[in-house]
N, C-alpha and C positions, 0 to 999 in steps of 0.2 A: 399326525400319522407317522408311523415308524418306517425307516428305510428298509429295503429288502436285504436279505442276507448277502446277495451278490454285490450290492452297493457298498455294504460294510467291508466286504472282502477286498474291494478295489481300493478303499481308502485306508485300511488298517495295515499296520506293519507287524509282522510276527517275528519274534526272536526266540531261538531255541537254545537250551543249555542243558547240562546234565543235572538231573534232580537227585535228591537224596532219597532215603527210604528204602523200601523193599525192592528186590530185583536181583540180588546177588551180584555176580560179576557183571551182569548186564548194565548195572547202574554206572559203572565206570566207563563203559564204551558208548552207550547210546544217549543221545540228547533228546530226552522225552519231555522235559519241562518246557512249557510254551508260555511266552509273555506276549500279550497283545497290546500294542501301543496305538492309541486312537487320539487324533487331534480333533477336538470338538470345534475349534475355531475355523479350521481349514475345510471342514466337511461342508460341502455346498448344499446338501439336501435340506438342512434346517434353516428356518428363517432367523432373522436377527434376534427377535424376542425369544424364540426357542433356545437359541444359543446362550442367551443371558440366563434363562431359567435353568438350563443344564449346568452352566458354570456355578450358579448359585447353589443348586442342590448337591452337586458333586464336588464342591470346593475342597472337601477333606480328602478326596481321592485324586485330585489333580496335582501334578508336580509344578515346579516353578515356571516351566515353559508352557503350562496349560495342557499338558498331555495326560491322558487317562491310561493307566497301566492296569492290566488285568492278568493275573498269573494263574496257571493251572498245572499241577504236577501230581494229581491224584492217581492217574492211570500210568501203566507202563508204556502205553502206546502214545506216540507223539500226535497221531491223527485224532485220537479220542480227546486228548488234552486241548488240541486246537479247537475242536467242536465245542468243548466245554467253555473255553474262553469266549467264543462267539455267542453262545447261549447266555453267558453271564453279562456280556456287553448289552445284548438286546434287552435283557431283563432290567438292567440298570437304567438304560435309556427310557424304557417303558415307564418305570416307577418315577423317574425324574421329570418326565414330561406331563405327568398327571397334575391338573390344576385342581386344587381343593376348592370345594364350594364354600362360599362365605356363610358363616353361621348366622341364622336369623334369631335374635333374642326373642324368647317367648314370654308371655305374661302368665302369671300364676292364676289359675281359674278361681273365680269368686267362691265357688262351692268348696274348694280346698281350704281357702282362707277361713271361711265360716266354720268348717268342720274343726280346724285346728283351734280356733278361738272357743268353740263350744267345749271341746275336750279340755282346754286350759281352764275354763270357768268351772267345769265339773270337778276337776282335780283340786282347784282352790276351795271349792265348796266342801269337799271331803275333808280337807285339812282343817278348815275352819270349824267344822262339826267336831272334829277330834279335840280341839282346844276347849270347846265349851263343855264337853262331857268329862274332860280331865283324864284321858287315857295316856 
């Protein structure tokens, strides 16, 4: 089960900085880029096995200290970018915590095997008849 938005807000650290892109003179004055830093190991909401699964699935996104960084700078508003980072984090956690079902190997049905062999035999028979007639 996923933590609530409030629990994430309590444990996450937000950093703001000036972002590039459109905005004119506003870009140089306002810190609208938001970076969310989330420590998977220190977050008490998850069990140990969930933490291991998160570290395994998100290993490419974690830094050397085991912190998850999510950045948003699409909007001119710091508040909107903050909301986007929270949504991205929840989405990442949701995808990482999904346990894939184990694949059950299935047998090929006997009817399919028989059909293939009959088709193979009829093709061989056609080719054999061609040789006899001399085409």
